[in-house]
Backbone of each chain as ProteinMPNN parsed JSONL, in Angstrom:
{"seq_chain_A": "MKILYFAWMRGKTGIGEEDVTPPAEVTDVAGLVRWLKTRGPGFEDAFQNMEVVRAAVNQEFVELDAPVKAGDEVAFFPPVTGG", "coords_chain_A": {"N_chain_A": [[77.249, 107.74, 105.583], [80.486, 106.787, 104.637], [83.615, 107.176, 106.131], [87.074, 107.295, 105.51], [90.408, 107.094, 106.757], [93.837, 107.599, 106.104], [97.353, 106.735, 106.499], [99.18, 109.215, 108.303], [96.879, 110.578, 108.942], [95.153, 108.689, 109.899], [96.534, 107.992, 112.172], [96.353, 110.371, 113.67], [93.575, 110.813, 113.972], [92.93, 108.502, 115.152], [91.403, 106.478, 114.176], [90.626, 104.218, 111.448], [88.475, 103.966, 109.878], [85.069, 104.965, 109.662], [81.511, 105.177, 110.151], [79.374, 107.788, 109.475], [76.811, 110.234, 110.151], [76.41, 113.108, 108.926], [75.221, 116.482, 109.744], [72.457, 118.07, 107.976], [73.317, 120.412, 106.738], [75.809, 119.927, 105.755], [77.188, 119.695, 102.73], [79.295, 119.587, 101.016], [82.819, 118.639, 100.562], [84.453, 120.401, 102.012], [82.644, 121.385, 103.92], [82.106, 119.04, 105.255], [84.609, 118.517, 106.378], [84.786, 120.698, 108.147], [82.771, 120.005, 109.922], [83.646, 117.461, 110.841], [85.927, 118.235, 112.23], [84.91, 119.271, 114.58], [84.596, 117.188, 116.222], [86.406, 116.38, 118.125], [89.724, 116.65, 119.641], [91.678, 115.153, 118.238], [90.668, 114.993, 115.647], [90.511, 117.677, 114.998], [93.224, 118.271, 115.002], [94.14, 116.559, 112.923], [93.0, 117.712, 110.66], [94.095, 120.206, 110.623], [95.987, 121.531, 108.944], [95.096, 122.044, 105.874], [96.5, 122.07, 103.549], [98.101, 119.882, 103.391], [96.413, 117.797, 103.195], [94.644, 115.459, 101.33], [91.727, 114.585, 99.396], [89.29, 112.067, 98.603], [86.351, 111.16, 96.881], [84.185, 108.537, 96.699], [86.315, 107.014, 95.727], [87.636, 108.649, 93.894], [89.909, 111.26, 93.234], [89.276, 114.47, 94.623], [88.492, 118.014, 94.817], [88.115, 120.439, 97.504], [85.624, 121.588, 97.186], [83.955, 119.698, 96.198], [80.852, 117.914, 95.924], [79.198, 116.095, 98.582], [77.237, 113.299, 99.698], [74.73, 111.331, 101.435], [75.664, 107.933, 101.819], [77.975, 108.086, 100.327], [81.484, 107.262, 99.904], [84.039, 108.63, 101.561], [87.363, 109.639, 101.575], [90.26, 110.601, 103.439], [93.593, 111.723, 103.28], [97.237, 112.064, 103.415], [99.383, 113.717, 100.912], [100.283, 111.469, 98.297], [102.82, 108.859, 98.423], [103.904, 106.721, 96.958], [105.474, 104.266, 94.753]], "CA_chain_A": [[78.464, 108.096, 104.843], [81.658, 106.097, 105.167], [84.817, 108.011, 106.089], [88.317, 106.547, 105.66], [91.605, 107.902, 107.027], [95.052, 106.83, 105.824], [98.681, 107.207, 106.922], [99.159, 109.924, 109.596], [95.506, 111.015, 109.255], [94.614, 107.612, 110.734], [97.204, 108.107, 113.46], [95.856, 111.524, 114.423], [92.161, 110.656, 114.339], [92.843, 107.299, 115.972], [90.571, 105.465, 113.52], [90.868, 104.045, 110.021], [87.216, 103.949, 109.14], [83.883, 105.173, 110.49], [80.263, 105.534, 109.475], [78.858, 109.0, 110.116], [75.64, 110.89, 109.561], [76.61, 114.54, 109.184], [73.997, 117.286, 109.662], [71.993, 118.355, 106.61], [74.01, 121.546, 106.098], [77.054, 119.446, 105.137], [76.892, 119.32, 101.34], [80.527, 119.384, 100.243], [83.946, 118.114, 101.342], [84.889, 121.434, 102.957], [81.663, 121.391, 105.006], [82.314, 117.799, 106.006], [85.819, 118.718, 107.171], [84.434, 121.618, 109.255], [81.978, 119.244, 110.909], [84.49, 116.415, 111.443], [86.859, 118.892, 113.156], [84.249, 119.59, 115.853], [84.327, 115.945, 116.936], [87.439, 116.037, 119.103], [91.041, 117.239, 119.373], [92.391, 114.354, 117.23], [90.153, 115.393, 114.331], [90.949, 119.076, 114.856], [94.65, 118.199, 114.676], [94.311, 115.913, 111.618], [92.563, 118.614, 109.581], [94.576, 121.548, 110.933], [96.612, 122.13, 107.767], [94.458, 121.394, 104.727], [97.43, 122.013, 102.422], [98.714, 118.548, 103.333], [95.337, 116.798, 103.214], [93.988, 115.196, 100.042], [90.439, 113.921, 99.605], [88.704, 111.301, 97.502], [84.951, 110.778, 97.07], [83.935, 107.307, 95.931], [87.589, 106.568, 95.17], [88.163, 109.584, 92.884], [90.447, 112.486, 93.829], [88.403, 115.625, 94.472], [88.844, 119.248, 95.518], [87.293, 120.63, 98.697], [84.255, 122.035, 96.875], [83.196, 118.579, 95.62], [79.676, 117.574, 96.735], [79.1, 114.789, 99.263], [75.863, 112.97, 100.099], [74.594, 110.072, 102.176], [76.028, 106.757, 101.037], [79.293, 108.254, 99.707], [82.701, 106.853, 100.6], [84.941, 109.793, 101.523], [88.65, 109.301, 102.181], [91.204, 111.699, 103.687], [94.946, 111.191, 103.402], [98.265, 113.013, 103.007], [99.833, 113.504, 99.532], [100.737, 110.085, 98.167], [104.277, 108.679, 98.362], [104.223, 105.374, 96.485], [106.447, 104.137, 93.688]], "C_chain_A": [[79.663, 107.416, 105.495], [82.883, 107.003, 105.029], [86.035, 107.132, 106.335], [89.472, 107.516, 105.906], [92.835, 107.035, 106.787], [96.293, 107.544, 106.346], [98.559, 108.023, 108.221], [97.78, 110.493, 109.93], [94.847, 109.974, 110.169], [95.221, 107.685, 112.136], [96.61, 109.227, 114.304], [94.403, 111.375, 114.852], [91.974, 109.439, 115.24], [91.955, 106.223, 115.368], [90.875, 105.389, 112.021], [89.6, 104.229, 109.211], [86.062, 104.196, 110.1], [82.67, 105.475, 109.627], [79.69, 106.722, 110.214], [77.59, 109.476, 109.41], [75.773, 112.379, 109.852], [75.276, 115.302, 109.121], [73.694, 117.707, 108.221], [72.764, 119.477, 105.923], [75.365, 121.137, 105.485], [76.748, 118.933, 103.727], [78.138, 119.146, 100.48], [81.667, 118.956, 101.174], [84.402, 119.128, 102.392], [83.952, 121.489, 104.172], [81.817, 120.158, 105.894], [83.533, 117.919, 106.919], [85.524, 119.607, 108.379], [83.685, 120.871, 110.348], [82.829, 118.182, 111.615], [85.428, 117.011, 112.499], [86.24, 119.167, 114.525], [84.143, 118.357, 116.751], [85.444, 115.505, 117.873], [88.795, 116.575, 118.682], [91.837, 116.47, 118.309], [91.984, 114.752, 115.824], [90.584, 116.817, 114.002], [92.399, 119.104, 114.382], [94.867, 117.649, 113.258], [94.005, 116.86, 110.457], [93.096, 120.042, 109.751], [95.165, 122.257, 109.706], [96.091, 121.43, 106.516], [95.356, 121.358, 103.492], [98.066, 120.635, 102.294], [97.668, 117.441, 103.458], [94.742, 116.686, 101.809], [92.7, 114.439, 100.332], [90.031, 113.143, 98.366], [87.252, 111.016, 97.861], [84.667, 109.618, 96.129], [85.15, 106.917, 95.088], [88.082, 107.383, 93.98], [88.703, 110.803, 93.625], [89.485, 113.644, 93.599], [89.017, 116.841, 95.167], [87.841, 119.433, 96.663], [85.858, 121.056, 98.395], [83.404, 120.913, 96.253], [82.011, 118.225, 96.52], [79.805, 116.206, 97.411], [77.644, 114.577, 99.683], [75.851, 111.645, 100.844], [74.956, 108.909, 101.261], [77.389, 106.865, 100.369], [80.39, 107.645, 100.567], [83.695, 108.001, 100.451], [86.239, 109.424, 102.245], [89.5, 110.539, 102.326], [92.585, 111.098, 103.903], [95.967, 112.256, 103.018], [98.628, 112.788, 101.532], [100.519, 112.132, 99.416], [102.254, 109.985, 97.987], [104.665, 107.264, 97.917], [105.333, 105.38, 95.448], [107.814, 103.72, 94.19]], "O_chain_A": [[79.842, 107.455, 106.713], [83.157, 107.532, 103.951], [86.039, 106.316, 107.257], [89.514, 108.61, 105.343], [92.88, 105.88, 107.21], [96.298, 108.749, 106.597], [97.897, 107.572, 109.156], [97.529, 110.856, 111.079], [94.094, 110.315, 111.081], [94.541, 107.476, 113.141], [96.388, 109.06, 115.503], [94.037, 111.762, 115.962], [91.001, 109.346, 115.988], [91.766, 105.167, 115.971], [91.32, 106.362, 111.412], [89.632, 104.592, 108.035], [86.071, 103.697, 111.226], [82.797, 105.97, 108.507], [79.532, 106.684, 111.434], [77.341, 109.163, 108.246], [75.312, 112.862, 110.887], [74.316, 114.824, 108.517], [74.575, 117.696, 107.361], [72.866, 119.512, 104.697], [75.987, 121.928, 104.776], [76.134, 117.88, 103.554], [78.066, 118.63, 99.365], [81.512, 118.915, 102.395], [84.701, 118.759, 103.528], [84.406, 121.622, 105.308], [81.677, 120.228, 107.115], [83.507, 117.488, 108.071], [85.954, 119.314, 109.495], [83.926, 121.073, 111.538], [82.745, 118.021, 112.833], [85.697, 116.388, 113.526], [86.957, 119.284, 115.518], [83.672, 118.443, 117.885], [85.431, 114.376, 118.363], [89.002, 116.917, 117.517], [92.596, 117.079, 117.556], [92.816, 114.841, 114.922], [90.972, 117.119, 112.874], [92.756, 119.861, 113.48], [95.664, 118.187, 112.489], [94.659, 116.819, 109.415], [92.612, 120.972, 109.106], [94.881, 123.429, 109.459], [96.577, 120.363, 106.141], [95.028, 120.704, 102.502], [98.521, 120.258, 101.214], [97.991, 116.299, 103.783], [94.387, 117.686, 101.186], [92.573, 113.752, 101.346], [90.373, 113.502, 97.239], [86.947, 110.672, 99.003], [84.883, 109.711, 94.921], [85.035, 106.548, 93.92], [88.848, 106.886, 93.155], [88.051, 111.325, 94.53], [88.938, 113.789, 92.506], [89.927, 116.719, 95.986], [86.862, 118.696, 96.779], [84.974, 120.908, 99.239], [82.271, 121.151, 95.834], [82.142, 118.233, 97.744], [80.434, 115.289, 96.882], [76.919, 115.527, 99.981], [76.851, 110.928, 100.873], [74.603, 108.897, 100.082], [77.921, 105.863, 99.891], [80.255, 107.525, 101.784], [84.138, 108.305, 99.344], [86.214, 108.954, 103.382], [89.484, 111.423, 101.469], [92.74, 110.102, 104.609], [95.618, 113.243, 102.37], [98.228, 111.778, 100.953], [101.234, 111.701, 100.32], [102.89, 110.903, 97.469], [105.623, 106.683, 98.427], [106.043, 106.372, 95.286], [108.743, 103.57, 93.396]]}, "seq_chain_B": "MIRVQKEDFDLGEELRALGAGNHNIGGITSFVGLVRDMAGGEHVGAMTLEHYPGMTEKMLEKIEAEANERWPLEASLIIHRYGRMEPGEQIVLVACASPHREAAFEACHFLIDWLKTKAPFWKLEEKDSGASWVEARESDDTAAAKWD", "coords_chain_B": {"N_chain_B": [[98.23, 95.154, 82.301], [97.497, 95.185, 85.774], [98.74, 94.775, 89.103], [98.292, 94.493, 92.575], [99.985, 93.665, 95.34], [101.164, 91.713, 98.18], [103.273, 89.987, 98.158], [106.604, 89.383, 96.916], [107.993, 89.763, 93.564], [109.057, 88.002, 90.591], [111.33, 89.296, 88.558], [112.447, 88.535, 86.018], [110.731, 86.515, 85.214], [108.289, 87.908, 85.041], [108.812, 89.758, 82.973], [109.378, 88.073, 80.845], [106.894, 86.81, 80.566], [105.34, 88.952, 79.833], [106.05, 89.563, 77.208], [105.597, 87.228, 75.886], [104.763, 85.222, 73.126], [103.917, 87.278, 71.447], [104.917, 88.522, 68.581], [105.086, 90.968, 67.509], [106.189, 92.658, 69.171], [108.964, 94.664, 69.702], [110.612, 95.495, 71.65], [111.12, 95.644, 75.211], [110.716, 97.704, 77.982], [111.646, 98.416, 81.36], [111.029, 99.463, 84.747], [112.227, 99.236, 87.981], [111.454, 99.78, 91.274], [113.228, 100.13, 94.304], [113.714, 99.458, 97.842], [115.531, 101.754, 99.693], [118.4, 102.087, 101.913], [118.869, 104.424, 103.178], [117.651, 107.626, 104.21], [117.263, 111.019, 104.061], [119.757, 111.309, 105.275], [119.644, 109.503, 107.302], [119.665, 106.167, 108.671], [117.647, 103.65, 107.28], [115.734, 101.084, 108.448], [113.619, 99.533, 107.626], [110.618, 99.658, 105.6], [107.102, 100.401, 105.561], [104.498, 99.948, 103.374], [101.457, 101.457, 102.925], [98.164, 101.29, 101.559], [95.213, 102.237, 99.643], [92.874, 100.126, 99.376], [91.028, 99.197, 96.552], [90.63, 101.934, 95.576], [93.287, 102.154, 94.842], [93.685, 100.112, 92.881], [91.899, 101.047, 90.957], [93.061, 103.544, 90.244], [95.576, 102.738, 89.275], [94.782, 101.262, 87.066], [93.639, 103.28, 85.534], [95.874, 104.908, 85.025], [97.45, 103.163, 83.575], [95.778, 102.767, 81.351], [95.846, 105.322, 80.295], [98.516, 105.511, 79.44], [98.488, 103.591, 77.44], [96.849, 104.811, 75.679], [98.329, 106.973, 74.869], [100.712, 105.974, 73.783], [101.828, 103.551, 71.332], [101.445, 100.687, 72.557], [102.117, 97.228, 72.962], [101.866, 95.656, 75.119], [101.521, 96.07, 78.679], [102.534, 96.493, 82.101], [101.932, 96.844, 85.538], [103.142, 96.352, 88.692], [102.595, 96.698, 92.061], [103.768, 96.622, 95.318], [102.607, 96.134, 98.742], [102.763, 96.523, 102.333], [105.303, 95.398, 104.72], [108.698, 96.055, 104.022], [112.185, 95.398, 103.49], [115.435, 97.058, 103.163], [116.667, 96.912, 99.833], [114.706, 95.302, 98.875], [112.224, 94.731, 96.305], [109.865, 97.155, 95.329], [108.136, 98.15, 93.377], [107.122, 97.479, 90.008], [107.277, 98.525, 86.698], [106.468, 97.974, 83.402], [106.815, 98.08, 79.854], [105.859, 97.112, 76.607], [106.585, 97.373, 73.196], [106.447, 97.858, 69.584], [108.605, 99.502, 68.896], [111.477, 101.142, 70.386], [111.324, 103.824, 71.373], [108.66, 104.45, 72.137], [108.299, 102.529, 74.109], [110.232, 103.227, 76.049], [109.427, 105.869, 76.707], [106.738, 105.533, 77.585], [107.11, 103.942, 79.813], [108.577, 105.614, 81.508], [106.688, 107.641, 81.843], [104.631, 106.18, 83.155], [105.77, 105.513, 85.695], [106.285, 108.047, 86.701], [103.7, 109.193, 86.845], [102.402, 107.378, 88.468], [103.69, 107.761, 90.912], [102.587, 110.121, 91.862], [99.851, 109.841, 91.752], [98.8, 107.381, 92.567], [97.271, 105.896, 95.357], [99.313, 105.367, 97.697], [101.271, 105.107, 100.665], [104.298, 105.689, 102.413], [105.794, 104.416, 105.281], [108.575, 104.973, 107.129], [111.018, 103.151, 108.949], [113.232, 104.417, 111.027], [116.352, 105.098, 112.768], [115.675, 107.043, 114.572], [113.039, 106.581, 114.987], [109.68, 105.752, 113.757], [108.464, 107.234, 110.783], [106.242, 108.993, 108.585], [106.771, 109.22, 105.136], [107.336, 112.25, 103.429], [105.646, 113.847, 100.709], [107.351, 114.736, 97.7], [108.263, 117.729, 96.055], [109.603, 117.56, 93.696], [108.66, 115.234, 92.595], [106.098, 115.934, 91.834], [106.714, 117.811, 89.895], [107.988, 116.175, 88.058], [105.854, 114.554, 87.266], [104.183, 116.447, 86.163], [105.343, 117.18, 83.793], [104.329, 115.56, 81.871], [101.797, 116.4, 81.385]], "CA_chain_B": [[97.743, 94.46, 83.483], [97.991, 95.755, 87.026], [98.629, 93.889, 90.266], [98.655, 95.058, 93.874], [100.213, 92.431, 96.091], [102.077, 91.76, 99.305], [104.413, 89.146, 97.833], [107.619, 89.825, 95.977], [107.779, 89.266, 92.209], [110.256, 87.588, 89.87], [111.462, 90.244, 87.458], [112.664, 87.828, 84.755], [109.494, 85.799, 84.879], [107.273, 88.894, 84.657], [109.155, 90.339, 81.672], [109.204, 87.01, 79.838], [105.456, 86.585, 80.383], [104.771, 90.135, 79.183], [106.296, 89.545, 75.765], [105.425, 85.877, 75.357], [103.813, 84.912, 72.058], [103.572, 88.428, 70.607], [106.137, 88.824, 67.825], [105.055, 92.359, 67.06], [106.954, 93.401, 70.182], [110.372, 94.809, 69.348], [111.396, 95.807, 72.84], [110.426, 95.797, 76.497], [111.444, 98.508, 78.964], [111.099, 98.209, 82.701], [111.572, 100.219, 85.872], [111.988, 98.553, 89.25], [111.745, 100.628, 92.432], [113.739, 99.343, 95.423], [113.813, 100.111, 99.158], [116.899, 102.183, 100.012], [118.673, 101.996, 103.354], [119.136, 105.755, 103.722], [116.686, 108.681, 103.87], [117.581, 112.254, 104.777], [120.961, 111.118, 106.077], [119.408, 108.547, 108.392], [119.551, 104.776, 108.276], [116.284, 103.108, 107.25], [115.777, 99.65, 108.721], [112.548, 98.912, 106.847], [109.49, 100.563, 105.374], [105.809, 99.749, 105.381], [103.652, 100.646, 102.405], [100.023, 101.345, 103.136], [97.448, 101.784, 100.379], [93.758, 102.38, 99.743], [92.356, 99.037, 98.544], [89.882, 99.645, 95.752], [91.055, 103.124, 94.826], [94.606, 101.87, 94.272], [93.509, 99.362, 91.638], [91.239, 101.943, 89.999], [94.01, 104.545, 89.761], [96.603, 102.084, 88.456], [94.15, 100.926, 85.777], [93.505, 104.54, 84.793], [97.208, 105.342, 84.602], [97.865, 102.233, 82.515], [94.953, 103.05, 80.177], [96.353, 106.581, 79.739], [99.768, 105.191, 78.722], [98.131, 102.845, 76.23], [96.232, 105.75, 74.762], [99.332, 107.903, 74.361], [101.779, 105.297, 73.053], [101.404, 102.277, 70.73], [102.013, 99.587, 73.342], [101.577, 95.881, 72.735], [101.554, 95.128, 76.449], [102.055, 96.866, 79.787], [102.375, 95.826, 83.397], [102.301, 97.562, 86.766], [102.986, 95.582, 89.934], [102.987, 97.514, 93.216], [103.621, 95.856, 96.561], [102.289, 96.833, 99.981], [103.243, 95.79, 103.499], [106.632, 95.767, 105.235], [109.811, 95.646, 103.163], [113.503, 95.787, 103.98], [116.296, 97.607, 102.111], [117.027, 95.998, 98.758], [113.515, 94.629, 98.329], [111.52, 95.369, 95.18], [108.585, 97.759, 95.714], [107.253, 98.395, 92.238], [107.609, 97.177, 88.658], [106.529, 99.078, 85.575], [107.085, 97.455, 82.175], [106.075, 98.398, 78.638], [106.325, 96.428, 75.399], [106.138, 98.096, 72.014], [107.247, 97.506, 68.414], [109.827, 100.313, 68.839], [111.978, 101.484, 71.721], [110.956, 105.155, 71.89], [107.368, 104.358, 72.824], [108.465, 101.709, 75.315], [110.957, 104.031, 77.047], [108.619, 107.013, 77.147], [105.569, 105.071, 78.335], [107.593, 103.425, 81.098], [108.923, 106.799, 82.282], [105.398, 108.251, 82.16], [103.91, 105.363, 84.143], [106.32, 105.62, 87.056], [106.093, 109.438, 87.14], [102.295, 109.406, 87.21], [102.086, 106.504, 89.595], [104.222, 108.329, 92.154], [101.788, 111.244, 92.353], [98.408, 109.592, 91.62], [98.334, 106.119, 93.161], [97.193, 106.122, 96.814], [100.232, 104.599, 98.548], [102.019, 105.927, 101.621], [105.432, 104.953, 102.978], [106.196, 104.662, 106.672], [109.96, 104.519, 107.268], [111.534, 102.845, 110.285], [114.589, 104.95, 111.137], [116.921, 104.976, 114.114], [114.986, 107.999, 115.442], [111.634, 106.182, 115.107], [108.955, 105.593, 112.494], [107.855, 108.476, 110.294], [105.649, 108.949, 107.241], [107.545, 109.929, 104.116], [106.605, 113.397, 102.877], [105.66, 113.945, 99.248], [108.385, 115.66, 97.228], [107.831, 118.614, 94.98], [110.24, 117.102, 92.458], [107.797, 114.201, 92.012], [105.009, 116.66, 91.158], [107.3, 118.414, 88.69], [108.231, 115.083, 87.111], [104.559, 114.11, 86.737], [103.571, 117.546, 85.412], [105.92, 117.325, 82.45], [103.539, 114.726, 80.949], [100.443, 116.972, 81.247]], "C_chain_B": [[98.288, 95.158, 84.73], [97.813, 94.733, 88.152], [99.075, 94.623, 91.516], [98.796, 93.871, 94.8], [101.222, 92.63, 97.216], [103.392, 91.058, 98.946], [105.381, 89.844, 96.879], [107.281, 89.27, 94.586], [109.122, 88.911, 91.583], [110.346, 88.416, 88.596], [111.573, 89.542, 86.111], [111.39, 87.157, 84.272], [108.424, 86.764, 84.365], [107.549, 89.453, 83.261], [108.997, 89.318, 80.557], [107.724, 86.832, 79.529], [104.821, 87.742, 79.603], [104.914, 90.075, 77.661], [105.943, 88.229, 75.094], [104.367, 85.802, 74.256], [103.452, 86.077, 71.156], [104.824, 88.893, 69.851], [106.092, 90.184, 67.145], [105.843, 93.241, 68.03], [108.424, 93.439, 69.78], [111.238, 95.102, 70.554], [110.532, 95.956, 74.074], [111.301, 96.659, 77.394], [110.832, 98.244, 80.329], [111.763, 99.146, 83.685], [111.225, 99.452, 87.132], [112.38, 99.495, 90.377], [112.14, 99.747, 93.609], [113.724, 100.149, 96.722], [115.285, 100.465, 99.394], [117.117, 102.122, 101.525], [119.012, 103.342, 103.98], [118.025, 106.71, 103.311], [117.017, 109.892, 104.723], [118.771, 112.083, 105.72], [120.811, 110.137, 107.228], [119.265, 107.137, 107.856], [118.095, 104.32, 108.345], [116.368, 101.591, 107.411], [114.76, 98.88, 107.898], [111.514, 99.973, 106.525], [108.218, 99.764, 105.182], [104.984, 100.596, 104.427], [102.198, 100.358, 102.695], [99.337, 101.806, 101.849], [95.949, 101.768, 100.63], [93.141, 101.321, 98.828], [91.093, 99.497, 97.808], [90.289, 100.836, 94.908], [92.414, 102.878, 94.162], [94.465, 101.183, 92.92], [92.894, 100.259, 90.554], [92.232, 102.932, 89.383], [95.075, 103.909, 88.876], [96.036, 101.717, 87.085], [94.004, 102.172, 84.903], [94.825, 104.991, 84.203], [97.689, 104.463, 83.444], [97.085, 102.507, 81.229], [95.444, 104.326, 79.483], [97.629, 106.334, 78.925], [99.458, 104.491, 77.408], [97.447, 103.733, 75.196], [97.289, 106.637, 74.094], [100.401, 107.238, 73.494], [101.276, 103.971, 72.49], [102.046, 101.086, 71.454], [101.34, 98.262, 72.972], [101.189, 95.242, 74.057], [102.137, 96.051, 77.497], [101.734, 96.168, 81.098], [102.776, 96.774, 84.519], [102.087, 96.589, 87.926], [103.433, 96.499, 91.064], [102.743, 96.701, 94.472], [103.165, 96.757, 97.705], [102.781, 95.965, 101.134], [104.662, 96.202, 103.866], [107.741, 95.204, 104.347], [111.123, 96.159, 103.717], [114.361, 96.312, 102.835], [116.707, 96.534, 101.102], [115.823, 95.312, 98.145], [112.875, 95.441, 97.206], [110.171, 95.893, 95.668], [107.612, 97.751, 94.542], [107.933, 97.975, 90.939], [106.674, 97.821, 87.643], [107.218, 98.558, 84.321], [106.191, 97.74, 80.98], [106.707, 97.695, 77.444], [105.725, 97.12, 74.194], [106.943, 97.621, 70.799], [108.586, 98.25, 68.403], [110.189, 100.879, 70.207], [111.492, 102.823, 72.259], [109.671, 105.091, 72.702], [107.514, 103.599, 74.135], [109.166, 102.503, 76.42], [110.065, 105.143, 77.607], [107.442, 106.579, 78.005], [105.973, 104.589, 79.725], [107.904, 104.598, 82.047], [107.64, 107.509, 82.762], [104.689, 107.485, 83.281], [104.46, 105.538, 85.554], [106.166, 107.053, 87.577], [104.657, 109.679, 87.599], [101.912, 108.605, 88.441], [102.517, 107.135, 90.926], [103.361, 109.457, 92.717], [100.289, 110.963, 92.349], [97.912, 108.298, 92.247], [98.376, 106.255, 94.687], [97.995, 105.117, 97.65], [100.931, 105.574, 99.477], [103.096, 105.083, 102.268], [105.703, 105.402, 104.411], [107.601, 104.091, 106.84], [110.311, 104.251, 108.719], [112.989, 103.289, 110.322], [115.081, 104.779, 112.569], [116.18, 105.896, 115.093], [113.503, 107.653, 115.632], [110.974, 106.069, 113.743], [108.36, 106.922, 112.063], [107.339, 108.293, 108.87], [106.487, 109.786, 106.291], [106.697, 111.08, 103.582], [106.725, 113.422, 101.363], [106.69, 114.983, 98.83], [107.876, 116.468, 96.045], [108.4, 118.152, 93.639], [109.417, 116.002, 91.791], [106.627, 114.841, 91.273], [105.503, 117.261, 89.844], [107.504, 117.346, 87.627], [106.922, 114.627, 86.468], [103.962, 115.161, 85.818], [104.135, 117.67, 84.003], [105.178, 116.482, 81.422], [102.132, 115.283, 80.726], [100.221, 117.536, 79.848]], "O_chain_B": [[99.411, 95.661, 84.727], [96.87, 93.941, 88.154], [100.108, 95.294, 91.52], [97.829, 93.143, 95.025], [102.016, 93.571, 97.21], [104.471, 91.473, 99.369], [105.015, 90.762, 96.144], [106.4, 88.421, 94.443], [110.17, 89.428, 91.971], [109.542, 88.258, 87.677], [110.876, 89.906, 85.163], [111.027, 87.22, 83.097], [107.739, 86.48, 83.383], [106.628, 89.604, 82.459], [108.542, 89.646, 79.462], [107.339, 86.718, 78.365], [103.892, 87.544, 78.82], [104.016, 90.483, 76.924], [105.984, 88.125, 73.868], [103.235, 86.254, 74.427], [102.735, 85.88, 70.174], [105.681, 89.573, 70.416], [106.942, 90.512, 66.317], [106.124, 94.406, 67.75], [109.049, 92.404, 69.548], [112.461, 94.973, 70.493], [109.365, 96.341, 73.994], [112.49, 96.385, 77.553], [109.657, 97.894, 80.444], [112.903, 99.569, 83.495], [110.075, 99.063, 87.336], [113.519, 99.96, 90.429], [111.484, 98.744, 93.891], [113.721, 101.38, 96.696], [116.167, 99.609, 99.309], [116.167, 102.108, 102.308], [119.393, 103.416, 105.148], [117.51, 106.623, 102.196], [117.048, 109.811, 105.951], [118.792, 112.638, 106.818], [121.728, 109.958, 108.03], [118.803, 106.929, 106.734], [117.398, 104.568, 109.33], [116.997, 100.904, 106.605], [114.99, 97.733, 107.516], [111.527, 101.059, 107.104], [108.234, 98.625, 104.714], [104.794, 101.795, 104.636], [101.753, 99.21, 102.714], [99.887, 102.635, 101.124], [95.481, 101.344, 101.686], [92.909, 101.578, 97.646], [90.207, 100.114, 98.4], [90.294, 100.766, 93.679], [92.657, 103.343, 93.049], [95.055, 101.619, 91.931], [93.311, 100.232, 89.396], [92.251, 103.137, 88.169], [95.441, 104.471, 87.844], [96.719, 101.844, 86.069], [94.218, 102.124, 83.691], [94.9, 105.4, 83.044], [98.256, 104.953, 82.467], [97.658, 102.484, 80.139], [95.459, 104.411, 78.255], [97.793, 106.893, 77.841], [100.087, 104.764, 76.386], [97.465, 103.445, 74.0], [97.168, 107.003, 72.925], [100.937, 107.863, 72.578], [100.406, 103.333, 73.082], [103.063, 100.552, 71.011], [100.139, 98.211, 72.705], [100.298, 94.395, 74.113], [103.127, 96.738, 77.247], [100.802, 95.371, 81.193], [103.82, 97.423, 84.459], [100.988, 96.069, 88.118], [104.545, 97.025, 91.023], [101.657, 96.157, 94.674], [103.314, 97.977, 97.649], [103.169, 94.813, 100.935], [105.166, 97.219, 103.391], [107.721, 94.032, 103.971], [111.174, 97.222, 104.336], [114.066, 96.05, 101.669], [117.045, 95.409, 101.468], [115.896, 94.798, 97.029], [112.974, 96.668, 97.167], [109.423, 95.177, 96.334], [106.44, 97.401, 94.681], [109.148, 98.096, 90.787], [105.453, 97.682, 87.717], [108.435, 98.69, 84.191], [104.966, 97.655, 81.072], [107.928, 97.683, 77.288], [104.532, 97.419, 74.157], [108.014, 97.038, 70.967], [109.592, 97.701, 67.955], [109.33, 101.069, 71.068], [111.269, 102.96, 73.462], [109.601, 105.612, 73.815], [106.926, 103.976, 75.149], [108.754, 102.462, 77.579], [109.965, 105.327, 78.82], [107.173, 107.187, 79.041], [105.252, 104.809, 80.698], [107.541, 104.576, 83.223], [107.53, 107.916, 83.919], [104.206, 108.086, 84.24], [103.693, 105.693, 86.504], [105.94, 107.251, 88.771], [104.433, 110.304, 88.635], [101.202, 109.081, 89.326], [101.806, 107.054, 91.927], [103.399, 109.722, 93.919], [99.52, 111.76, 92.887], [96.707, 108.137, 92.438], [99.388, 106.676, 95.247], [97.453, 104.17, 98.22], [101.157, 106.73, 99.12], [102.87, 103.927, 102.628], [105.824, 106.591, 104.705], [107.808, 102.885, 106.712], [109.952, 105.021, 109.61], [113.866, 102.648, 109.743], [114.333, 104.372, 113.458], [116.063, 105.589, 116.279], [112.792, 108.352, 116.355], [111.613, 106.261, 112.709], [107.812, 107.655, 112.885], [107.908, 107.553, 108.068], [106.863, 110.916, 106.602], [105.506, 110.92, 103.316], [107.762, 113.067, 100.802], [106.884, 115.987, 99.515], [107.168, 115.968, 95.171], [107.778, 118.324, 92.591], [109.461, 115.845, 90.571], [106.21, 114.359, 90.22], [104.812, 117.226, 88.826], [107.234, 117.57, 86.447], [106.88, 114.346, 85.27], [103.318, 114.834, 84.822], [103.474, 118.208, 83.115], [105.375, 116.665, 80.22], [101.356, 114.707, 79.963], [99.144, 118.054, 79.555]]}, "name": "protein", "num_of_chains": 2, "seq": "MKILYFAWMRGKTGIGEEDVTPPAEVTDVAGLVRWLKTRGPGFEDAFQNMEVVRAAVNQEFVELDAPVKAGDEVAFFPPVTGGMIRVQKEDFDLGEELRALGAGNHNIGGITSFVGLVRDMAGGEHVGAMTLEHYPGMTEKMLEKIEAEANERWPLEASLIIHRYGRMEPGEQIVLVACASPHREAAFEACHFLIDWLKTKAPFWKLEEKDSGASWVEARESDDTAAAKWD"}
């Protein structure tokens, strides 16, 4: 599974992109977030306030209950500020 | 048509090209977003726009398709830049061509409102106090929601 981080999420986690193999019990975005948070203080900090975190699976906006599986591209980022 | 690019664009050239050869077009509306030199009472020296390559293009295409479904447009264009820009520089262009002005005005307004809340771009401002990520504004959500 490919994970992408943008804007301050990248700053807090210290990485823009990583390939991960989460444990089998991770089946949705919320579960993935719980697991990612266990991987160090930077991740814990990045996902501390989920109200300011948005997620996309395979480049589509999703809610936290959206399913994830091996091979997916999952991105985390703050609310967008383009235009 | 949508374009995501680092380079600046020529507004006149883009608008001329949009309407060229189609005499069913009665009017073209456009919105150009520029970098301001002030934010929250602080001087902004420059800003850097980051985006999500791949998803950005997908979302802009979706937004453009939605506008074309809602209004009778003859042509439409979204250009969004990324990278570092200084005050006064053009960030984004939205343009709509239609036989009549109402559709062109409304579609243009819709496109920029939706783009601001649905296209994966993020602005990093360079201020005197340091660099900081721009926070999303509730007023942008309200503006986008009026088209739901």
